[in-house]
VOBA-1610 file (N, C-alpha, C; in pm, whole numbers, padded with zeros to 5 digits, always signed):
BEGIN
Met+15407-12515-08570Met+15406-12654-08540Met+15529-12701-08621Ser+15608-12785-08542Ser+15726-12841-08595Ser+15686-12948-08691Gln+15789-13009-08760Gln+15786-13102-08877Gln+15753-13233-08794Ser+15825-13257-08689Ser+15783-13386-08628Ser+15645-13382-08571Thr+15593-13283-08504Thr+15455-13251-08464Thr+15364-13296-08582Ile+15390-13239-08718Ile+15304-13250-08822Ile+15307-13411-08867Asp+15431-13466-08865Asp+15437-13614-08880Asp+15363-13691-08786Thr+15367-13660-08667Thr+15307-13733-08570Thr+15146-13724-08586Glu+15103-13607-08604Glu+14947-13588-08637Glu+14921-13676-08769Arg+14991-13677-08874Arg+14963-13756-08991Arg+14962-13910-08954Gln+15063-13948-08883Gln+15079-14088-08859Gln+14971-14136-08760Phe+14940-14046-08666Phe+14812-14077-08582Phe+14690-14092-08650Arg+14666-14014-08748Arg+14530-13994-08818Arg+14534-14133-08897Ala+14653-14168-08982Ala+14670-14283-09050Ala+14626-14408-08967Ala+14692-14424-08844Ala+14674-14528-08753Ala+14516-14537-08706Met+14480-14425-08672Met+14319-14416-08635Met+14230-14448-08731Ala+14257-14416-08871Ala+14176-14474-08979Ala+14181-14597-09005Glu+14292-14668-08969Glu+14293-14824-08978Glu+14207-14888-08867Cys+14222-14821-08752Cys+14137-14869-08655Cys+13984-14845-08667Arg+13963-14723-08719Arg+13811-14689-08759Arg+13770-14801-08874Ser+13833-14823-08960Ser+13784-14908-09078Ser+13762-15059-09015Leu+13852-15096-08936Leu+13817-15244-08851Leu+13690-15226-08769Phe+13670-15112-08692Phe+13561-15083-08615Phe+13435-15095-08694Glu+13434-15028-08825Glu+13313-15020-08901Glu+13290-15143-08976Lys+13388-15235-08987Lys+13338-15347-09059Lys+13283-15454-08939Lys+13340-15448-08814Lys+13272-15525-08697Lys+13148-15463-08674Leu+13116-15338-08680Leu+12996-15282-08668Leu+12903-15334-08767His+12930-15352-08907His+12846-15431-08997His+12807-15552-08958Asp+12906-15634-08918Asp+12899-15783-08884Asp+12826-15800-08750Tyr+12846-15734-08649Tyr+12780-15765-08524Tyr+12685-15638-08466Gly+12673-15545-08536Gly+12590-15442-08479Gly+12635-15381-08382Ala+12584-15292-08286Ala+12647-15229-08176Ala+12645-15307-08051Ser+12679-15444-08065Ser+12648-15545-07959Ser+12748-15487-07831Trp+12846-15407-07863Trp+12938-15374-07748Trp+12844-15271-07659Arg+12728-15219-07712Arg+12642-15140-07611Arg+12614-15207-07483Leu+12625-15337-07493Leu+12564-15425-07373Leu+12671-15440-07259Leu+12782-15383-07290Leu+12904-15397-07201Leu+12894-15299-07090Arg+12887-15369-06969Arg+12902-15275-06846Arg+13038-15230-06838Pro+13065-15111-06753Pro+13203-15054-06729Pro+13292-15159-06704Thr+13286-15248-06591Thr+13361-15335-06569Thr+13414-15438-06656Ser+13307-15481-06722Ser+13336-15601-06845Ser+13441-15520-06942Leu+13407-15408-06973Leu+13482-15318-07081Leu+13631-15330-07016Thr+13634-15287-06904Thr+13761-15271-06844Thr+13848-15416-06844Asp+13773-15505-06826Asp+13827-15657-06819Asp+13870-15678-06972Gln+13793-15649-07068Gln+13816-15685-07208Gln+13966-15583-07242Leu+13980-15457-07203Leu+14095-15406-07221Leu+14194-15465-07156Phe+14190-15519-07032Phe+14297-15590-06960Phe+14327-15699-07032Ile+14250-15794-07072Ile+14281-15916-07163Ile+14373-15871-07284Lys+14338-15773-07351Lys+14409-15742-07476Lys+14563-15686-07438Ala+14552-15606-07347Ala+14691-15550-07286Ala+14772-15678-07236Arg+14727-15749-07154Arg+14805-15872-07116Arg+14844-15956-07212Arg+14758-15975-07308Arg+14801-16068-07439Arg+14940-15986-07503Ile+14920-15873-07511Ile+15045-15786-07579Ile+15166-15802-07491Arg+15157-15798-07349Arg+15257-15829-07280Arg+15330-15973-07271Ser+15227-16060-07286Ser+15270-16202-07306Ser+15344-16220-07430Leu+15297-16173-07536Leu+15370-16182-07667Leu+15491-16116-07660Glu+15513-15994-07592Glu+15623-15933-07583Glu+15737-16013-07507Val+15700-16084-07396Val+15778-16155-07313Val+15820-16277-07368Thr+15731-16352-07409Thr+15761-16485-07473Thr+15795-16491-07623Gly+15735-16401-07698Gly+15755-16407-07837Gly+15678-16508-07907Val+15571-16574-07851Val+15524-16685-07901Val+15368-16659-07899Ser+15297-16696-08020Ser+15162-16667-08047Ser+15118-16817-08087Leu+15012-16866-08013Leu+14959-16994-08053Leu+14834-16975-08145Val+14785-16857-08147Val+14657-16826-08228Val+14692-16737-08360Gly+14820-16697-08372Gly+14872-16653-08508Gly+14837-16500-08504Glu+14811-16440-08428Glu+14788-16301-08436Glu+14898-16233-08346Gly+14936-16114-08395Gly+15060-16047-08335Gly+15002-15932-08246Ile+15097-15856-08201Ile+15096-15736-08116Ile+14996-15622-08190Arg+15030-15601-08297Arg+14970-15479-08378Arg+14824-15488-08367Pro+14759-15604-08403Pro+14609-15625-08393Pro+14553-15600-08244Glu+14626-15629-08153Glu+14582-15621-08007Glu+14594-15469-07964Phe+14683-15399-08022Phe+14683-15236-08003Phe+14565-15188-08084Ile+14533-15233-08188Ile+14422-15188-08262Ile+14302-15207-08178Ala+14270-15320-08127Ala+14174-15357-08037Ala+14164-15269-07915Leu+14276-15247-07867Leu+14268-15140-07761Leu+14245-14996-07792Val+14254-14961-07911Val+14203-14849-07942Val+14059-14850-07950Asn+13999-14930-08025Asn+13869-14954-08043Asn+13779-14987-07913Tyr+13820-15046-07816Tyr+13766-15070-07711Tyr+13792-14949-07621Gly+13885-14866-07640Gly+13907-14753-07552Gly+13798-14645-07603Leu+13773-14655-07730Leu+13676-14548-07795Leu+13524-14612-07743Val+13491-14729-07755Val+13385-14777-07698Val+13374-14735-07555Gly+13462-14750-07469Gly+13465-14701-07324Gly+13413-14569-07316Leu+13473-14485-07406Leu+13440-14325-07405Leu+13294-14312-07433Ile+13254-14386-07531Ile+13102-14392-07575Ile+13017-14446-07467Gln+13077-14555-07385Gln+12986-14610-07291Gln+12972-14515-07160Leu+13087-14437-07158Leu+13091-14344-07039Leu+12973-14231-07055Glu+12983-14196-07195Glu+12877-14087-07237Glu+12727-14132-07220Lys+12705-14254-07265Lys+12576-14289-07288Lys+12517-14386-07184Gly+12619-14460-07115Gly+12589-14558-07018Gly+12558-14672-07118Tyr+12562-14809-07036Tyr+12545-14925-07107Tyr+12397-14958-07135Ser+12382-15040-07209Ser+12220-15065-07256Ser+12195-15219-07260Asp+12087-15251-07265Asp+12031-15385-07271Asp+12016-15449-07414Glu+12052-15349-07504Glu+12018-15384-07643Glu+12128-15307-07729Ala+12149-15355-07857Ala+12225-15251-07944Ala+12134-15147-07984Asp+12153-15040-07906Asp+12044-14912-07928Asp+12085-14808-08021Val+12201-14825-08083Val+12236-14723-08178Val+12260-14768-08322Thr+12223-14695-08414Thr+12244-14739-08559Thr+12387-14722-08583Pro+12435-14769-08696Pro+12555-14779-08736Pro+12611-14651-08756Asp+12520-14554-08823Asp+12564-14406-08843Asp+12583-14337-08719Glu+12491-14358-08616Glu+12534-14313-08476Glu+12654-14344-08420Ala+12670-14484-08429Ala+12787-14550-08379Ala+12907-14473-08416Met+12923-14464-08552Met+13031-14409-08631Met+13041-14256-08588Ala+12930-14170-08571Ala+12937-14033-08531Ala+13001-14029-08393Leu+12969-14106-08307Leu+13016-14108-08157Leu+13166-14148-08155Tyr+13186-14258-08244Tyr+13339-14292-08239Tyr+13416-14184-08304Asp+13380-14121-08407Asp+13460-14008-08469Asp+13475-13888-08360Arg+13371-13858-08293Arg+13385-13758-08205Arg+13478-13764-08093His+13464-13894-08031His+13563-13941-07924His+13717-13943-07977Ala+13714-13988-08114Ala+13856-14021-08175Ala+13925-13880-08176Asp+13838-13773-08221Asp+13879-13643-08249Asp+13931-13577-08110Ala+13852-13598-08016Ala+13883-13542-07886Ala+14011-13618-07848Thr+14027-13756-07860Thr+14140-13804-07834Thr+14274-13760-07891Leu+14261-13720-08017Leu+14346-13679-08123Leu+14407-13534-08053Gln+14304-13458-08019Gln+14333-13313-07962Gln+14407-13322-07821Leu+14369-13417-07743Leu+14451-13450-07616Leu+14602-13477-07646Met+14605-13571-07738Met+14739-13622-07773Met+14832-13502-07838Leu+14779-13434-07921Leu+14857-13298-07968Leu+14887-13210-07853Arg+14794-13191-07769Arg+14848-13088-07651Arg+14949-13155-07571Lys+14939-13292-07543Lys+15038-13359-07458Lys+15152-13370-07539Asn+15154-13392-07654Asn+15279-13417-07746Asn+15353-13288-07759His+15300-13177-07767His+15354-13062-07767His+15430-13026-07620Asp+15354-13055-07503Asp+15426-13038-07392Asp+15536-13117-07358Tyr+15534-13245-07392Tyr+15629-13342-07374Tyr+15734-13356-07489Gly+15714-13281-07587Gly+15825-13284-07686Gly+15839-13403-07767Glu+15750-13484-07807Glu+15756-13594-07887Glu+15832-13719-07825Ala+15825-13704-07681Ala+15909-13792-07588Ala+15870-13950-07626Trp+15733-13964-07663Trp+15704-14113-07713Trp+15785-14171-07806Arg+15846-14092-07901Arg+15919-14145-08000Arg+16049-14217-07949Gly+16098-14180-07818Gly+16220-14227-07762Gly+16187-14355-07667Met+16050-14393-07667Met+16018-14484-07561Met+16012-14628-07658Arg+16018-14734-07571Arg+16012-14880-07622Arg+15862-14908-07631Val+15820-14987-07727Val+15697-15029-07740Val+15634-15095-07606Ser+15736-15173-07546Ser+15695-15236-07429Ser+15656-15161-07328Ser+15721-15034-07324Ser+15665-14936-07230Ser+15535-14881-07228Tyr+15491-14868-07367Tyr+15350-14836-07400Tyr+15250-14947-07330Thr+15304-15083-07344Thr+15235-15187-07289Thr+15210-15174-07136Asp+15320-15141-07093Asp+15326-15125-06920Asp+15235-15022-06878Leu+15254-14899-06958Leu+15182-14787-06922Leu+15019-14813-06951Ile+14998-14881-07040Ile+14837-14915-07089Ile+14799-15009-06953Leu+14863-15095-06925Leu+14826-15209-06801Leu+14810-15113-06691Thr+14917-15030-06658Thr+14872-14921-06545Thr+14764-14833-06534Lys+14736-14794-06661Lys+14591-14714-06677Lys+14492-14811-06659Ile+14483-14920-06713Ile+14384-15015-06683Ile+14368-15044-06539Gln+14475-15063-06472Gln+14478-15094-06302Gln+14403-14972-06240Arg+14440-14830-06301Arg+14374-14716-06224Arg+14217-14737-06259Val+14183-14762-06370Val+14046-14758-06396Val+13970-14870-06305Lys+14033-14983-06301Lys+13969-15098-06204Lys+13961-15027-06051Glu+14060-14948-06021Glu+14075-14884-05890Glu+13956-14793-05861Ile+13926-14715-05980Ile+13820-14608-05964Ile+13687-14668-05970Glu+13681-14783-06049Glu+13550-14854-06055Glu+13514-14922-05913Asp+13629-14969-05836Asp+13616-15033-05722Asp+13564-14925-05616Leu+13620-14801-05630Leu+13585-14692-05543Leu+13455-14638-05580Gly+13371-14679-05669Gly+13245-14641-05731Gly+13255-14487-05787Gly+13369-14455-05829Gly+13407-14327-05905Gly+13439-14219-05799Gln+13432-14249-05664Gln+13460-14163-05556Gln+13604-14148-05541Thr+13669-14062-05616Thr+13816-14041-05614Thr+13857-13909-05541Leu+13974-13894-05497Leu+14024-13764-05447Leu+14097-13685-05541Val+14180-13728-05613Val+14264-13664-05722Val+14267-13707-05855Ser+14207-13805-05883Ser+14212-13877-06026Ser+14158-13784-06141Glu+14225-13812-06240Glu+14168-13769-06373Glu+14029-13818-06395Gly+13999-13933-06346Gly+13886-14007-06398Gly+13909-14121-06514Ile+13794-14202-06530Ile+13805-14299-06609Ile+13818-14263-06763Gly+13762-14150-06805Gly+13757-14114-06945Gly+13901-14056-06982Ser+13960-13994-06888Ser+14120-13968-06928Ser+14201-14070-06946Asn+14179-14172-06848Asn+14259-14298-06863Asn+14221-14376-06995Tyr+14100-14377-07036Tyr+14080-14451-07149Tyr+14145-14363-07275Met+14149-14228-07263Met+14213-14150-07381Met+14376-14193-07374Asp+14431-14187-07251Asp+14574-14227-07260Asp+14588-14366-07308Ile+14507-14458-07269Ile+14518-14594-07342Ile+14519-14593-07487Ile+14413-14531-07531Ile+14410-14510-07668Ile+14545-14456-07730Asn+14571-14341-07680Asn+14706-14272-07738Asn+14818-14362-07723Tyr+14837-14425-07616Tyr+14957-14526-07608Tyr+14941-14623-07700Ala+14831-14677-07727Ala+14808-14794-07818Ala+14831-14741-07974Leu+14793-14641-08005Leu+14812-14565-08134Leu+14972-14541-08151Phe+15028-14499-08049Phe+15191-14493-08060Phe+15249-14627-08073Gly+15198-14721-08012Gly+15245-14861-08050Gly+15218-14902-08199Ile+15096-14868-08249Ile+15084-14911-08382Ile+15181-14835-08483Ile+15208-14706-08444Ile+15292-14624-08538Ile+15425-14686-08526Lys+15471-14716-08398Lys+15609-14758-08380Lys+15619-14902-08452Leu+15523-14990-08448Leu+15522-15105-08505Leu+15538-15102-08652Ser+15477-15001-08722Ser+15473-14989-08859Ser+15604-14914-08926Glu+15676-14865-08818Glu+15800-14798-08865Glu+15921-14907-08913
//
């Protein structure tokens, strides 16, 4: 494993730990209220966050005082919620304990890390040469693809599926967090 790949894994894990910490705090405050989100509502929430990032990138103006980095963190956490919801389906109540929710979060975060490591190897750290705004545009593209798959009722011909798109959204958002921290 090259030094840059080792650095990427370390940076990825540090950014993920920051996202996890916020998720755990919100889980304490709100419980697993996100379990009530239907797939299309979750996709719309991802869309809102990504569009806000794009707006901040284009205008440079935030009237609510939060910047781009917190929105990338939100994309990571909503993306992981999406993976959990794909696995469990949505519920009419917050039906998982905090410990169960964190175990699900960790399992899906690890699977997403493993995907990033495989892709990063194959693409040769290409993400490091990209602009943060490109991550935003790619995230918006992935969200649009999810919307299309949802509108097709999941009946696709060649798509990787919603879960793969969520994982890509999470990874691009983590790359954004890393780049904005450097």
